C-alpha positions as a Markdown table, in Angstrom:
| # | Residue | x | y | z |
|---|---|---|---|---|
| 1 | Met | 106.3 | 153.4 | 149.4 |
| 2 | Pro | 109.1 | 154.0 | 146.8 |
| 3 | Lys | 111.8 | 151.4 | 146.4 |
| 4 | Ser | 115.2 | 152.5 | 147.8 |
| 5 | Ala | 118.5 | 151.9 | 146.2 |
| 6 | His | 119.4 | 149.8 | 149.1 |
| 7 | Thr | 117.0 | 146.9 | 149.8 |
| 8 | Glu | 116.4 | 146.3 | 153.5 |
| 9 | Met | 116.8 | 142.7 | 154.5 |
| 10 | Met | 115.1 | 140.8 | 157.3 |
| 11 | Thr | 115.0 | 137.4 | 158.9 |
| 12 | Ala | 112.1 | 135.1 | 157.9 |
| 13 | Ile | 111.4 | 131.4 | 158.1 |
| 14 | Ala | 111.5 | 129.4 | 154.9 |
| 15 | Ile | 110.9 | 125.8 | 154.1 |
| 16 | Glu | 114.2 | 124.2 | 152.9 |
| 17 | Gly | 113.5 | 122.3 | 149.7 |
| 18 | Gly | 110.0 | 123.7 | 149.4 |
| 19 | Lys | 108.4 | 121.1 | 151.7 |
| 20 | Gly | 109.4 | 118.6 | 154.4 |
| 21 | Pro | 109.3 | 117.8 | 158.2 |
| 22 | Ala | 109.5 | 120.4 | 160.9 |
| 23 | Glu | 113.3 | 120.3 | 160.6 |
| 24 | Ala | 112.9 | 121.8 | 157.1 |
| 25 | Leu | 112.1 | 125.2 | 158.6 |
| 26 | Lys | 115.2 | 127.4 | 158.5 |
| 27 | Ala | 115.8 | 131.1 | 159.2 |
| 28 | Val | 116.9 | 132.9 | 156.1 |
| 29 | Gln | 117.6 | 136.5 | 155.0 |
| 30 | Ile | 115.1 | 137.9 | 152.5 |
| 31 | Pro | 114.2 | 141.4 | 151.3 |
| 32 | Arg | 111.8 | 143.2 | 153.6 |
| 33 | Pro | 108.4 | 143.4 | 151.9 |
| 34 | Glu | 107.2 | 146.8 | 150.6 |
| 35 | Pro | 103.5 | 147.6 | 151.0 |
| 36 | Lys | 101.4 | 148.2 | 148.0 |
| 37 | Asp | 98.5 | 150.6 | 147.8 |
| 38 | Gly | 96.1 | 149.8 | 150.6 |
| 39 | Gln | 98.6 | 147.7 | 152.5 |
| 40 | Ile | 100.4 | 148.4 | 155.8 |
| 41 | Leu | 103.9 | 147.3 | 156.8 |
| 42 | Ile | 104.0 | 145.8 | 160.3 |
| 43 | Lys | 107.1 | 145.3 | 162.5 |
| 44 | Val | 106.2 | 141.9 | 163.8 |
| 45 | His | 106.6 | 141.2 | 167.5 |
| 46 | Ala | 104.7 | 137.9 | 167.6 |
| 47 | Ala | 103.2 | 135.4 | 165.1 |
| 48 | Gly | 100.7 | 132.7 | 165.7 |
| 49 | Ile | 101.2 | 129.1 | 164.5 |
| 50 | Asn | 98.3 | 127.3 | 163.0 |
| 51 | Arg | 97.7 | 123.8 | 161.7 |
| 52 | Pro | 97.4 | 125.1 | 158.1 |
| 53 | Asp | 101.0 | 126.1 | 158.4 |
| 54 | Ile | 101.9 | 122.5 | 158.9 |
| 55 | Ile | 99.9 | 121.5 | 155.9 |
| 56 | Gln | 101.6 | 124.1 | 153.9 |
| 57 | Arg | 105.0 | 123.0 | 155.1 |
| 58 | Met | 104.2 | 119.4 | 153.9 |
| 59 | Gly | 103.4 | 120.8 | 150.5 |
| 60 | Phe | 99.6 | 120.6 | 150.5 |
| 61 | Tyr | 98.4 | 124.1 | 151.1 |
| 62 | Pro | 100.0 | 126.7 | 148.8 |
| 63 | Pro | 99.6 | 130.4 | 149.6 |
| 64 | Pro | 97.0 | 132.3 | 147.6 |
| 65 | Pro | 98.2 | 134.1 | 144.5 |
| 66 | Gly | 100.2 | 137.2 | 145.4 |
| 67 | Ser | 100.9 | 136.1 | 149.0 |
| 68 | Pro | 104.4 | 135.4 | 150.3 |
| 69 | Glu | 105.8 | 131.9 | 150.0 |
| 70 | Thr | 106.9 | 132.1 | 153.6 |
| 71 | Met | 104.5 | 130.9 | 156.3 |
| 72 | Gly | 102.5 | 132.7 | 158.9 |
| 73 | Leu | 98.8 | 133.6 | 158.8 |
| 74 | Glu | 98.5 | 136.0 | 161.8 |
| 75 | Val | 100.8 | 138.5 | 163.5 |
| 76 | Ala | 100.8 | 141.2 | 166.1 |
| 77 | Gly | 103.0 | 144.2 | 166.0 |
| 78 | Glu | 103.5 | 147.9 | 165.3 |
| 79 | Val | 102.6 | 149.7 | 162.1 |
| 80 | Val | 105.7 | 151.0 | 160.3 |
| 81 | Val | 104.0 | 152.3 | 157.1 |
| 82 | Gly | 100.3 | 153.1 | 157.5 |
| 83 | Ala | 97.3 | 153.0 | 155.1 |
| 84 | Gly | 93.5 | 153.3 | 155.6 |
| 85 | Arg | 92.7 | 153.8 | 159.3 |
| 86 | Trp | 96.2 | 153.0 | 160.4 |
| 87 | Lys | 99.2 | 155.2 | 161.0 |
| 88 | Ala | 102.8 | 154.5 | 162.0 |
| 89 | Gly | 103.1 | 153.5 | 165.6 |
| 90 | Asp | 99.6 | 151.9 | 165.9 |
| 91 | Lys | 99.6 | 148.5 | 167.6 |
| 92 | Val | 97.7 | 145.9 | 165.6 |
| 93 | Cys | 97.0 | 142.2 | 165.0 |
| 94 | Ala | 96.3 | 141.1 | 161.5 |
| 95 | Leu | 95.2 | 138.2 | 159.3 |
| 96 | Leu | 97.7 | 137.5 | 156.5 |
| 97 | Gly | 97.8 | 135.4 | 153.4 |
| 98 | Gly | 101.3 | 134.4 | 154.4 |
| 99 | Gly | 104.6 | 135.8 | 155.5 |
| 100 | Gly | 104.0 | 136.1 | 159.2 |
| 101 | Tyr | 107.0 | 134.1 | 160.3 |
| 102 | Ala | 109.3 | 137.1 | 159.8 |
| 103 | Glu | 110.5 | 140.4 | 161.3 |
| 104 | Tyr | 108.2 | 142.4 | 159.0 |
| 105 | Ala | 105.0 | 141.6 | 157.2 |
| 106 | Val | 102.5 | 143.4 | 154.9 |
| 107 | Cys | 98.8 | 143.0 | 154.8 |
| 108 | Asp | 95.7 | 144.7 | 153.5 |
| 109 | Ala | 94.9 | 147.5 | 155.9 |
| 110 | Arg | 91.4 | 146.3 | 156.2 |
| 111 | His | 92.6 | 142.9 | 157.6 |
| 112 | Ala | 94.2 | 144.5 | 160.6 |
| 113 | Leu | 92.5 | 145.1 | 164.0 |
| 114 | Pro | 93.5 | 147.1 | 167.0 |
| 115 | Ile | 95.1 | 145.0 | 169.8 |
| 116 | Pro | 92.3 | 144.6 | 172.4 |
| 117 | Lys | 92.9 | 146.5 | 175.6 |
| 118 | Gly | 94.7 | 144.4 | 178.2 |
| 119 | Leu | 96.4 | 142.1 | 175.8 |
| 120 | Asp | 100.1 | 142.0 | 174.9 |
| 121 | Tyr | 101.6 | 141.2 | 171.5 |
| 122 | Val | 101.8 | 137.4 | 172.2 |
| 123 | Gln | 98.2 | 137.1 | 173.2 |
| 124 | Ala | 97.1 | 139.3 | 170.3 |
| 125 | Ala | 99.0 | 137.2 | 167.8 |
| 126 | Ala | 96.9 | 134.2 | 168.9 |
| 127 | Leu | 93.6 | 135.9 | 167.9 |
| 128 | Pro | 93.1 | 136.6 | 164.2 |
| 129 | Glu | 93.1 | 133.1 | 162.6 |
| 130 | Thr | 91.1 | 131.4 | 165.3 |
| 131 | Val | 88.6 | 134.2 | 166.0 |
| 132 | Phe | 87.9 | 134.8 | 162.3 |
| 133 | Thr | 87.6 | 131.0 | 161.8 |
| 134 | Val | 85.2 | 130.5 | 164.7 |
| 135 | Phe | 83.1 | 133.6 | 163.7 |
| 136 | Ala | 82.8 | 132.6 | 160.1 |
| 137 | Asn | 82.0 | 128.9 | 160.8 |
| 138 | Val | 80.0 | 128.9 | 164.1 |
| 139 | Phe | 78.2 | 132.2 | 163.8 |
| 140 | Glu | 77.8 | 132.7 | 160.1 |
| 141 | His | 77.8 | 129.2 | 158.5 |
| 142 | Gly | 76.4 | 127.5 | 161.6 |
| 143 | His | 74.0 | 130.3 | 162.6 |
| 144 | Leu | 74.5 | 129.7 | 166.3 |
| 145 | Lys | 71.9 | 131.5 | 168.3 |
| 146 | Pro | 71.8 | 132.4 | 172.0 |
| 147 | Gly | 70.1 | 129.5 | 173.9 |
| 148 | Glu | 71.2 | 126.9 | 171.3 |
| 149 | Thr | 73.8 | 124.1 | 171.9 |
| 150 | Leu | 77.2 | 123.9 | 170.3 |
| 151 | Leu | 79.1 | 120.7 | 170.1 |
| 152 | Val | 82.8 | 121.4 | 169.5 |
| 153 | His | 85.5 | 118.8 | 168.9 |
| 154 | Gly | 89.2 | 119.3 | 169.7 |
| 155 | Ala | 88.3 | 121.4 | 172.8 |
| 156 | Thr | 91.8 | 122.2 | 173.8 |
| 157 | Ser | 93.1 | 123.3 | 170.3 |
| 158 | Gly | 93.4 | 126.9 | 169.4 |
| 159 | Ile | 90.1 | 126.8 | 167.6 |
| 160 | Gly | 88.4 | 124.7 | 170.3 |
| 161 | Thr | 89.4 | 127.0 | 173.2 |
| 162 | Thr | 88.2 | 130.0 | 171.3 |
| 163 | Ala | 85.0 | 128.4 | 170.1 |
| 164 | Ile | 84.0 | 127.4 | 173.7 |
| 165 | Gln | 84.5 | 131.0 | 175.0 |
| 166 | Met | 82.9 | 132.7 | 172.1 |
| 167 | Ala | 79.8 | 130.5 | 172.2 |
| 168 | Lys | 79.4 | 131.0 | 175.9 |
| 169 | Ala | 79.8 | 134.8 | 175.5 |
| 170 | His | 77.0 | 134.6 | 172.9 |
| 171 | Gly | 74.7 | 132.8 | 175.4 |
| 172 | Ala | 74.9 | 129.3 | 174.0 |
| 173 | Lys | 75.3 | 126.0 | 175.8 |
| 174 | Val | 78.6 | 124.2 | 175.0 |
| 175 | Ile | 79.4 | 120.5 | 174.8 |
| 176 | Ala | 83.1 | 119.9 | 174.2 |
| 177 | Thr | 85.0 | 116.8 | 173.3 |
| 178 | Ala | 88.7 | 116.2 | 174.1 |
| 179 | Arg | 91.0 | 113.3 | 174.3 |
| 180 | Gly | 91.7 | 112.6 | 177.9 |
| 181 | Ala | 90.2 | 113.4 | 181.3 |
| 182 | Asp | 92.7 | 116.2 | 181.9 |
| 183 | Lys | 91.9 | 118.0 | 178.6 |
| 184 | Ala | 88.2 | 117.5 | 179.3 |
| 185 | Gln | 88.7 | 119.3 | 182.6 |
| 186 | Ile | 90.4 | 122.2 | 180.8 |
| 187 | Ala | 87.4 | 122.5 | 178.6 |
| 188 | Arg | 85.2 | 122.8 | 181.7 |
| 189 | Asp | 87.5 | 125.4 | 183.1 |
| 190 | Leu | 87.1 | 127.4 | 179.9 |
| 191 | Gly | 83.4 | 127.4 | 180.3 |
| 192 | Ala | 82.1 | 124.3 | 178.6 |
| 193 | Asp | 78.8 | 123.1 | 180.2 |
| 194 | Val | 79.6 | 119.5 | 179.4 |
| 195 | Ala | 83.0 | 118.0 | 178.6 |
| 196 | Val | 83.4 | 114.6 | 177.0 |
| 197 | Asp | 86.5 | 112.4 | 177.2 |
| 198 | Ala | 86.4 | 111.0 | 173.7 |
| 199 | Lys | 88.8 | 108.2 | 174.8 |
| 200 | Thr | 86.3 | 106.7 | 177.2 |
| 201 | Gln | 82.9 | 108.2 | 176.4 |
| 202 | Asp | 80.6 | 108.2 | 173.3 |
| 203 | Phe | 80.1 | 111.9 | 172.6 |
| 204 | Ala | 77.0 | 111.2 | 170.6 |
| 205 | Glu | 75.3 | 109.4 | 173.5 |
| 206 | Val | 76.4 | 112.1 | 176.0 |
| 207 | Thr | 75.1 | 114.9 | 173.6 |
| 208 | Lys | 71.8 | 113.1 | 173.1 |
| 209 | Gly | 71.5 | 112.8 | 176.9 |
| 210 | Glu | 71.8 | 116.6 | 177.0 |
| 211 | Gly | 69.0 | 117.0 | 174.5 |
| 212 | Gly | 71.2 | 117.1 | 171.4 |
| 213 | Cys | 73.0 | 119.9 | 169.7 |
| 214 | Asp | 72.1 | 122.6 | 167.2 |
| 215 | Val | 75.5 | 123.2 | 165.7 |
| 216 | Val | 78.6 | 121.0 | 165.5 |
| 217 | Leu | 82.1 | 122.5 | 164.8 |
| 218 | Asp | 84.1 | 119.5 | 163.5 |
| 219 | Met | 87.8 | 119.5 | 162.6 |
| 220 | Val | 88.0 | 115.7 | 162.8 |
| 221 | Gly | 85.7 | 114.2 | 160.1 |
| 222 | Gly | 86.2 | 110.5 | 159.5 |
| 223 | Asp | 84.1 | 108.3 | 161.8 |
| 224 | Tyr | 83.0 | 111.4 | 163.8 |
| 225 | Phe | 80.6 | 112.4 | 161.1 |
| 226 | Ala | 78.0 | 109.7 | 161.7 |
| 227 | Lys | 78.0 | 110.5 | 165.4 |
| 228 | Asp | 77.7 | 114.2 | 164.7 |
| 229 | Leu | 74.5 | 113.5 | 162.7 |
| 230 | Asp | 73.2 | 111.2 | 165.4 |
| 231 | Ala | 73.7 | 113.9 | 168.0 |
| 232 | Leu | 72.1 | 116.6 | 165.9 |
| 233 | Lys | 68.7 | 118.1 | 166.8 |
| 234 | Met | 66.1 | 118.8 | 164.1 |
| 235 | Asp | 67.3 | 121.6 | 161.8 |
| 236 | Gly | 70.8 | 121.3 | 163.1 |
| 237 | Arg | 74.0 | 122.3 | 161.3 |
| 238 | Ile | 77.3 | 120.5 | 161.0 |
| 239 | Val | 80.2 | 122.7 | 160.0 |
| 240 | Phe | 83.6 | 121.2 | 158.9 |
| 241 | Ile | 86.8 | 123.2 | 159.2 |
| 242 | Ala | 89.3 | 120.3 | 158.8 |
| 243 | Ser | 89.5 | 116.5 | 158.5 |
| 244 | Leu | 92.2 | 115.4 | 160.8 |
| 245 | Gly | 90.5 | 112.0 | 161.2 |
| 246 | Gly | 89.8 | 111.4 | 157.5 |
| 247 | Gly | 88.5 | 113.4 | 154.6 |
| 248 | Asp | 85.9 | 110.9 | 153.4 |
| 249 | Val | 82.7 | 110.2 | 155.3 |
| 250 | Thr | 79.7 | 108.0 | 154.8 |
| 251 | Leu | 76.5 | 110.0 | 154.7 |
| 252 | Ser | 73.0 | 108.5 | 155.3 |
| 253 | Ile | 71.0 | 110.8 | 153.2 |
| 254 | Gly | 67.8 | 109.5 | 154.7 |
| 255 | Arg | 69.0 | 110.3 | 158.2 |
| 256 | Leu | 70.0 | 113.8 | 157.1 |
| 257 | Met | 66.6 | 114.4 | 155.5 |
| 258 | Gln | 64.9 | 113.2 | 158.7 |
| 259 | Lys | 66.8 | 115.7 | 160.8 |
| 260 | Arg | 66.4 | 118.4 | 158.1 |
| 261 | Gly | 70.2 | 118.8 | 158.7 |
| 262 | Val | 72.7 | 121.0 | 157.0 |
| 263 | Val | 76.3 | 119.9 | 156.3 |
| 264 | Thr | 78.7 | 122.7 | 155.3 |
| 265 | Gly | 82.3 | 123.8 | 155.7 |
| 266 | Ser | 84.8 | 126.4 | 154.7 |
| 267 | Thr | 88.3 | 127.6 | 154.5 |
| 268 | Leu | 89.5 | 131.0 | 155.5 |
| 269 | Arg | 92.8 | 131.7 | 153.7 |
| 270 | Pro | 91.6 | 131.5 | 150.0 |
| 271 | Arg | 88.8 | 134.0 | 150.6 |
| 272 | Asn | 89.1 | 137.2 | 148.5 |
| 273 | Pro | 90.3 | 140.4 | 150.2 |
| 274 | Asp | 86.9 | 142.1 | 150.3 |
| 275 | Glu | 85.4 | 139.1 | 152.0 |
| 276 | Lys | 88.2 | 139.0 | 154.6 |
| 277 | Ala | 87.6 | 142.8 | 155.2 |
| 278 | Arg | 83.9 | 142.1 | 155.7 |
| 279 | Leu | 84.8 | 139.4 | 158.2 |
| 280 | Ala | 87.3 | 141.7 | 160.0 |
| 281 | Ala | 84.7 | 144.4 | 160.5 |
| 282 | Ala | 82.1 | 141.8 | 161.8 |
| 283 | Val | 84.7 | 140.2 | 164.2 |
| 284 | Glu | 85.7 | 143.6 | 165.6 |
| 285 | Ala | 82.0 | 144.5 | 166.2 |
| 286 | Leu | 81.0 | 141.2 | 167.9 |
| 287 | Ala | 84.1 | 139.6 | 169.4 |
| 288 | Trp | 86.4 | 142.5 | 170.3 |
| 289 | Pro | 84.0 | 143.7 | 173.1 |
| 290 | Trp | 84.0 | 140.1 | 174.5 |
| 291 | Ile | 87.8 | 140.0 | 174.5 |
| 292 | Glu | 88.1 | 143.5 | 176.2 |
| 293 | Ala | 85.5 | 142.4 | 178.8 |
| 294 | Gly | 87.5 | 139.3 | 179.6 |
| 295 | Lys | 84.8 | 136.9 | 178.3 |
| 296 | Val | 87.1 | 135.6 | 175.6 |
| 297 | Arg | 90.9 | 135.2 | 176.4 |
| 298 | Pro | 93.4 | 133.7 | 174.1 |
| 299 | Gln | 95.0 | 130.6 | 175.5 |
| 300 | Val | 98.8 | 130.6 | 174.8 |
| 301 | Asp | 100.4 | 127.2 | 175.4 |
| 302 | Ala | 104.0 | 127.9 | 174.5 |
| 303 | Ile | 106.2 | 130.7 | 173.1 |
| 304 | Phe | 109.3 | 130.1 | 170.9 |
| 305 | Pro | 111.8 | 132.5 | 169.3 |
| 306 | Leu | 111.4 | 133.0 | 165.6 |
| 307 | Ala | 114.6 | 131.0 | 164.9 |
| 308 | Asp | 113.1 | 128.0 | 166.7 |
| 309 | Ala | 110.1 | 127.7 | 164.4 |
| 310 | Ala | 111.0 | 124.0 | 163.7 |
| 311 | Gln | 110.7 | 123.2 | 167.4 |
| 312 | Ala | 107.4 | 125.1 | 167.6 |
| 313 | His | 106.0 | 123.0 | 164.7 |
| 314 | Ala | 107.1 | 119.8 | 166.3 |
| 315 | His | 105.4 | 120.9 | 169.6 |
| 316 | Leu | 102.1 | 121.5 | 167.7 |
| 317 | Glu | 102.4 | 118.2 | 165.9 |
| 318 | Ala | 102.9 | 116.3 | 169.2 |
| 319 | Gly | 99.4 | 117.3 | 170.1 |
| 320 | Ala | 99.8 | 117.9 | 173.8 |
| 321 | His | 99.3 | 121.6 | 173.6 |
| 322 | Val | 96.4 | 123.6 | 175.0 |
| 323 | Gly | 95.5 | 126.7 | 173.0 |
| 324 | Lys | 98.0 | 128.4 | 170.7 |
| 325 | Ile | 101.7 | 128.3 | 170.1 |
| 326 | Val | 103.3 | 131.6 | 169.3 |
| 327 | Leu | 106.6 | 132.8 | 167.8 |
| 328 | Ile | 108.3 | 136.0 | 169.0 |
| 329 | Ala | 110.3 | 138.0 | 166.5 |
| 330 | Asp | 112.0 | 140.4 | 168.9 |
């Protein structure tokens, strides 16, 4: 797309001072991005908010080289400039390296997927980051098989609500932990076979009473790790995607050896473009039919205008949400 003499401007959300609390998020005018070869330009209608955005805002999670400094890892909208399989007017949701909190965003054409039938822009914006993360960690790193048992922590988070539904669609048994009886009930409503109130119950004991688990999806870390290992079946897998309860854990190597256990983890954002393209194709093949069949539905807790990104971050940090928080750019 050739540069024009007159640069188009757009509204985006920037972090005042480079890092800070939620209140540091401010609407600014910046040049509209121009797609490079192999990229598409999307008119953003909605953008999902994720916990890595908060970590970036606090100064601890810089964007990958070449990605926008502004935040936003997933969007849904309309293609303005096409590339690859996409043409102007196509409705897509996409995984980004950054820059989604804006009126326009660019991404590798291979990292965009069609909006599943029956979903609107807000629902679609809640999909890419969570579905890619669950697929990569539960299905690839965790090798969850039909008939196995998944233990998932943070059941009512965006990741948790997605993991419950995707695992059930795959034919697995799901044990979910949440903080509070109300959130545990929400996990059951989403399809969890067993829901544990982590405030009042020992999830390891409950899981062992259910025969143990084959895969753990853990975003907590800290003192959860020893209980994960205790709850694990022989040849089980523990997969870390965050460490909200502490990044350092004590590992009993002997206990891990006895269980023939595997401990692994991953991040999504720093993966190279070809790897993200591979994931996108795999997600479209496996998860998109589940979504279109109604087996997996994005759970949207709250919607905020783009200009109110600070309030949206504060809402996420408060921790009472169920599912995803989404910004609308219209």
